[in-house]
C-alpha positions as CSV (number, residue, x, y, z in Angstrom):
1,X,10.3,16.0,20.6
2,X,10.2,19.6,20.6
3,X,7.9,21.0,17.9
4,X,9.2,24.6,18.6
5,X,9.6,26.3,15.9
6,X,12.4,29.2,16.2
7,X,11.0,32.2,14.1
8,X,14.4,34.1,14.6
9,X,16.6,31.3,13.7
10,X,14.4,30.7,10.1
11,X,14.0,34.5,9.7
12,X,16.4,34.5,6.4
13,X,14.7,32.1,4.8
14,X,11.6,33.5,5.6
15,X,12.8,36.8,4.0
16,X,13.7,35.0,1.0
17,X,10.7,33.2,0.2
18,X,9.0,36.9,0.8
19,X,11.3,38.2,-1.4
20,X,10.7,35.3,-4.3
21,X,7.0,36.0,-3.8
22,X,6.9,39.7,-4.2
23,X,9.1,39.2,-7.2
24,X,6.7,37.1,-9.0
25,X,3.4,39.0,-8.1
26,X,5.5,42.1,-9.2
27,X,6.6,40.2,-12.8
28,X,3.1,38.7,-12.7
29,X,1.7,42.7,-12.6
30,X,4.2,44.4,-15.4
31,X,3.0,41.6,-17.9
32,X,-0.6,41.9,-17.4
33,X,0.4,46.3,-17.2
34,X,2.2,45.5,-20.9
35,X,-0.7,43.5,-22.3
36,X,-3.4,45.6,-21.3
37,X,-1.8,49.1,-22.9
38,X,-0.8,47.2,-26.1
39,X,-3.5,46.9,-28.5
40,X,-4.7,43.7,-29.7
41,X,-3.4,43.8,-33.3
42,X,-0.1,45.0,-32.2
43,X,0.1,41.8,-29.9
44,X,3.3,40.0,-31.4
45,X,5.4,37.1,-30.2
46,X,7.0,39.0,-27.9
47,X,3.8,39.7,-25.7
48,X,3.0,35.4,-26.0
49,X,6.6,34.9,-24.3
50,X,5.6,37.6,-21.8
51,X,2.5,35.6,-21.1
52,X,4.2,32.6,-21.1
53,X,6.9,34.3,-18.5
54,X,5.6,33.0,-15.3
55,X,5.1,29.7,-16.4
56,X,8.3,29.5,-17.8
57,X,10.1,30.9,-14.5
58,X,8.7,28.3,-12.4
59,X,9.1,25.4,-14.8
60,X,13.0,26.7,-14.3
61,X,12.6,27.0,-10.6
62,X,11.2,23.5,-10.2
63,X,12.4,21.8,-12.9
64,X,15.1,22.7,-14.9
65,X,17.2,23.8,-12.2
66,X,16.5,21.1,-9.7
67,X,17.3,18.5,-12.6
68,X,20.2,19.9,-13.5
69,X,21.8,20.0,-10.0
70,X,20.9,16.3,-9.4
71,X,22.6,15.1,-12.5
72,X,25.3,17.0,-11.3
73,X,25.4,15.5,-7.7
74,X,24.9,12.1,-9.4
75,X,28.9,12.5,-10.3
76,X,29.8,13.3,-6.4
77,X,30.7,11.8,-3.4
78,X,28.0,11.1,-0.8
79,X,28.6,14.2,0.9
80,X,29.1,16.3,-2.4
81,X,32.9,16.9,-1.2
82,X,34.6,15.0,-4.1
83,X,34.0,14.5,-7.8
84,X,33.8,10.3,-8.3
85,X,33.1,10.0,-12.0
86,X,30.8,7.4,-12.7
87,X,31.2,5.4,-9.3
88,X,27.8,6.1,-8.2
89,X,26.6,4.3,-11.3
90,X,29.0,1.8,-11.3
91,X,27.5,0.8,-7.7
92,X,24.2,0.8,-8.9
93,X,24.7,-1.9,-11.5
94,X,27.7,-4.0,-9.7
95,X,26.2,-4.1,-6.1
96,X,23.7,-6.6,-4.6
97,X,21.6,-4.7,-3.0
98,X,21.5,-1.7,-5.8
99,X,20.9,-5.0,-8.2
100,X,17.9,-6.1,-5.7
101,X,16.2,-3.1,-6.2
102,X,16.5,-3.0,-10.4
103,X,15.3,-6.2,-10.1
104,X,11.8,-5.3,-8.0
105,X,11.6,-2.4,-10.2
106,X,11.6,-4.2,-13.2
107,X,9.3,-7.1,-11.7
108,X,6.6,-3.9,-10.4
109,X,7.0,-2.5,-14.3
110,X,6.0,-5.6,-16.2
111,X,3.3,-7.3,-14.3
112,X,1.4,-3.7,-12.6
113,X,0.3,-2.3,-16.5
114,X,-0.2,-5.9,-17.6
115,X,-2.3,-6.6,-14.6
116,X,-3.9,-3.7,-14.2
117,X,-5.1,-3.8,-18.2
118,X,-6.1,-6.9,-18.7
119,X,-8.1,-6.8,-15.4
120,X,-10.0,-3.3,-16.0
121,X,-10.6,-4.7,-19.8
122,X,-12.3,-7.8,-18.4
123,X,-14.3,-6.2,-16.1
124,X,-15.3,-3.5,-18.7
125,X,-16.5,-6.0,-21.3
126,X,-18.4,-8.0,-18.7
127,X,-20.3,-5.5,-16.8
128,X,-20.7,-3.6,-20.2
129,X,-24.5,-3.0,-20.8
130,X,-25.3,-5.3,-17.8
131,X,-28.3,-4.2,-15.5
132,X,-25.9,-3.0,-12.7
133,X,-23.5,-1.5,-14.8
134,X,-23.3,1.8,-12.9
135,X,-22.8,0.0,-9.6
136,X,-20.4,-2.6,-10.5
137,X,-17.8,0.7,-12.1
138,X,-18.5,2.1,-8.7
139,X,-17.4,-0.5,-6.8
140,X,-14.5,-1.1,-9.0
141,X,-13.7,2.3,-8.8
142,X,-13.8,3.2,-5.0
143,X,-10.2,2.2,-4.3
144,X,-9.2,5.1,-6.5
145,X,-10.6,7.3,-4.0
146,X,-7.8,6.0,-1.3
147,X,-4.4,7.1,-1.0
148,X,-1.2,4.9,-1.3
149,X,-0.6,5.6,1.7
150,X,-4.1,4.7,2.9
151,X,-4.1,1.4,0.9
152,X,-1.0,0.4,2.0
153,X,-2.3,0.8,5.8
154,X,-5.0,-0.9,5.0
155,X,-3.5,-4.3,3.2
156,X,-0.6,-4.3,6.1
157,X,-3.6,-5.6,8.5
158,X,-4.8,-7.9,5.1
159,X,-1.5,-9.7,5.4
160,X,-0.7,-8.9,9.4
161,X,0.7,-12.1,11.2
162,X,0.4,-13.2,14.7
163,X,1.4,-16.6,16.1
164,X,-0.5,-20.0,15.6
165,X,-1.7,-19.7,18.6
166,X,-2.9,-16.4,19.0
167,X,-5.9,-14.9,17.3
168,X,-5.0,-13.5,14.0
169,X,-6.0,-10.3,13.1
170,X,-5.1,-10.3,9.4
171,X,-7.4,-11.3,7.0
172,X,-5.6,-13.5,4.7
173,X,-3.7,-15.4,7.7
174,X,-7.4,-16.1,8.8
175,X,-8.6,-18.0,6.1
176,X,-5.4,-19.6,6.0
177,X,-6.3,-20.9,9.6
178,X,-9.5,-21.5,8.8
179,X,-8.4,-24.1,5.8
180,X,-5.8,-25.9,8.3
181,X,-2.9,-23.7,7.6
182,X,-0.3,-22.2,9.7
183,X,-0.2,-18.4,9.4
184,X,3.2,-16.9,7.3
185,X,4.5,-13.6,7.3
186,X,3.5,-12.5,4.0
187,X,5.6,-9.4,3.8
188,X,8.8,-10.7,4.9
189,X,9.1,-13.8,2.6
190,X,11.3,-12.6,-0.8
191,X,10.4,-12.6,-3.6
192,X,7.0,-13.4,-2.8
193,X,6.5,-10.4,-0.8
194,X,7.3,-8.2,-4.0
195,X,3.9,-10.2,-5.4
196,X,2.2,-9.2,-2.6
197,X,2.9,-5.4,-2.6
198,X,1.5,-5.6,-6.3
199,X,-1.7,-7.0,-5.6
200,X,-2.0,-3.5,-3.8
201,X,-1.5,-1.2,-6.6
202,X,-3.5,-3.6,-8.9
203,X,-6.5,-3.4,-6.3
204,X,-5.9,0.8,-7.0
205,X,-5.7,1.4,-10.1
206,X,-8.0,-1.8,-11.8
207,X,-10.9,0.8,-11.2
208,X,-9.0,3.8,-13.2
209,X,-8.1,1.0,-16.3
210,X,-11.8,-0.1,-15.9
211,X,-13.3,3.4,-16.5
212,X,-11.3,4.4,-19.2
213,X,-11.8,1.3,-21.5
214,X,-15.5,0.8,-20.8
215,X,-15.4,4.2,-21.8
216,X,-13.9,3.3,-25.3
217,X,-15.7,0.6,-25.6
218,X,-19.1,2.7,-25.5
219,X,-17.3,4.3,-28.1
220,X,-17.1,1.8,-31.1
221,X,-19.6,2.7,-33.8
222,X,-22.6,0.1,-33.5
223,X,-22.5,-0.1,-37.2
224,X,-19.4,-2.1,-36.7
225,X,-20.4,-4.4,-34.1
226,X,-23.6,-5.0,-36.0
227,X,-22.1,-5.9,-39.3
228,X,-19.5,-8.4,-37.4
229,X,-22.6,-9.9,-35.9
230,X,-24.6,-10.2,-39.3
231,X,-21.3,-11.9,-40.8
232,X,-21.7,-14.5,-37.8
233,X,-18.8,-13.7,-35.6
234,X,-19.0,-15.5,-32.4
235,X,-18.2,-13.2,-28.7
236,X,-14.7,-14.5,-28.9
237,X,-13.8,-13.0,-32.5
238,X,-15.8,-9.9,-31.9
239,X,-13.5,-9.6,-29.3
240,X,-10.3,-9.9,-30.7
241,X,-11.3,-8.9,-33.8
242,X,-13.7,-5.9,-33.4
243,X,-13.4,-5.1,-29.5
244,X,-10.1,-4.5,-29.2
245,X,-8.3,-3.3,-32.2
246,X,-11.0,-0.3,-31.7
247,X,-10.2,1.0,-28.4
248,X,-6.4,0.3,-29.2
249,X,-5.6,4.1,-28.3
250,X,-7.5,3.7,-24.9
251,X,-5.4,0.4,-24.1
252,X,-2.2,2.2,-24.8
253,X,-3.3,5.0,-22.9
254,X,-3.6,2.9,-19.4
255,X,-0.4,0.9,-19.9
256,X,1.5,4.2,-20.5
257,X,0.2,5.9,-17.3
258,X,0.6,2.5,-15.5
259,X,3.9,2.3,-16.5
260,X,4.9,5.5,-15.6
261,X,3.1,5.6,-12.1
262,X,4.9,2.3,-11.5
263,X,8.1,3.6,-12.1
264,X,8.0,6.4,-9.6
265,X,6.1,4.1,-7.2
266,X,7.0,5.1,-3.5
267,X,4.3,5.1,-0.9
268,X,3.5,1.6,-0.9
269,X,6.7,0.2,-0.3
270,X,7.5,3.0,2.3
271,X,4.3,2.2,4.1
272,X,4.2,-1.4,4.1
273,X,7.8,-2.9,4.0
274,X,9.9,0.5,4.4
275,X,12.5,-1.4,1.4
276,X,12.9,-4.1,3.8
277,X,13.1,-7.5,2.9
278,X,14.5,-7.4,-0.4
279,X,11.4,-5.0,-1.7
280,X,12.8,-1.7,-2.7
281,X,12.3,0.0,-5.6
282,X,14.0,2.9,-7.3
283,X,12.3,5.6,-5.7
284,X,12.4,4.3,-2.7
285,X,16.2,3.5,-2.5
286,X,16.5,7.1,-3.5
287,X,15.1,8.2,-0.8
288,X,16.8,5.9,1.4
289,X,20.4,6.7,-0.3
290,X,19.6,10.6,0.0
291,X,17.9,11.2,3.0
292,X,18.6,8.1,5.5
293,X,22.1,7.1,4.8
294,X,23.7,10.1,3.8
295,X,24.7,9.2,0.4
296,X,23.2,12.2,-1.7
297,X,25.5,10.8,-4.6
298,X,23.6,7.5,-5.1
299,X,20.3,8.9,-4.3
300,X,21.0,11.5,-7.2
301,X,22.2,8.5,-9.7
302,X,19.2,6.5,-8.8
303,X,17.0,10.0,-9.6
304,X,18.7,10.5,-13.1
305,X,18.3,6.7,-13.8
306,X,14.7,7.0,-12.8
307,X,14.3,10.1,-15.1
308,X,15.7,8.0,-17.9
309,X,13.5,5.3,-17.7
310,X,10.3,7.4,-17.8
311,X,11.2,9.9,-20.8
312,X,11.1,7.4,-23.5
313,X,7.5,6.4,-22.5
314,X,6.6,10.0,-22.2
315,X,7.8,10.7,-25.7
316,X,6.0,7.9,-26.8
317,X,2.8,8.6,-25.5
318,X,3.6,12.3,-26.6
319,X,3.9,10.6,-30.0
320,X,0.9,8.8,-30.1
321,X,-1.4,11.6,-29.3
322,X,0.3,13.6,-32.1
323,X,-0.7,10.8,-34.3
324,X,-4.2,10.7,-33.0
325,X,-4.9,14.2,-33.7
326,X,-3.4,14.3,-37.4
327,X,-5.2,11.3,-38.0
């Protein structure tokens, strides 16, 4: 493979990049100069807009313009030469391979946030005020320090398959052999292979849920807890009638965060199966269509659909935050 970088061939792109950087720095310098010369009392909305200018420019270049271009591409053919209308969206909801992708994404979105939240909540309640609380939280939070790609590689070894007569290198298959069973190709058997991929995501994110919910539990006023105990509430009643209502905002934060992260999931599927064996999700299929199969229109349509799915969740989160601030 040739890793030689041809500076002559790439010179126009490098010049464009340099011009963009210089123009941006010049704009920032001009903004600071104008702000420095304007007295504090005379600064108005114009100065505020000027101060926000660089951020707005970067937002437009990095988000608004690509978003508009992606939307337009979703109505074009694979090579972006012909207008095809809604054909790419019709493909998304009618072709078996695309429907499988949507089904897998739905399974991920339904299971991952609920499992992560449930496991994190139970773990936070169990270790709360225990003797080894700090150590227990550190252990469950450790996977958060691993990237999705790194976690995918680790769990590929856990699920690794070797023929029955060979020595097993996969931890799960080794346990199966010890129990008298036959080794299985866990990542190739649909639809259970999707569930085995979900386990990886839950393993990584459970620590996040534990930390957030544990902090929320510790924030419950002690007066409420003592009053419930004086009223004779059992531990189960304390959990459902005191703890859960008190930490509802934290539960919403965890569910929303995990839902958005799950919708955008790419790394785990890409690393462990590459989207094969009916395990692909929207983000992975978007990459395949746009960059591997040369179907830019279908890839763009999947990207737009993903944006449509994420937007209501983000809007709900913003409204919830505003309501909590007003309260």
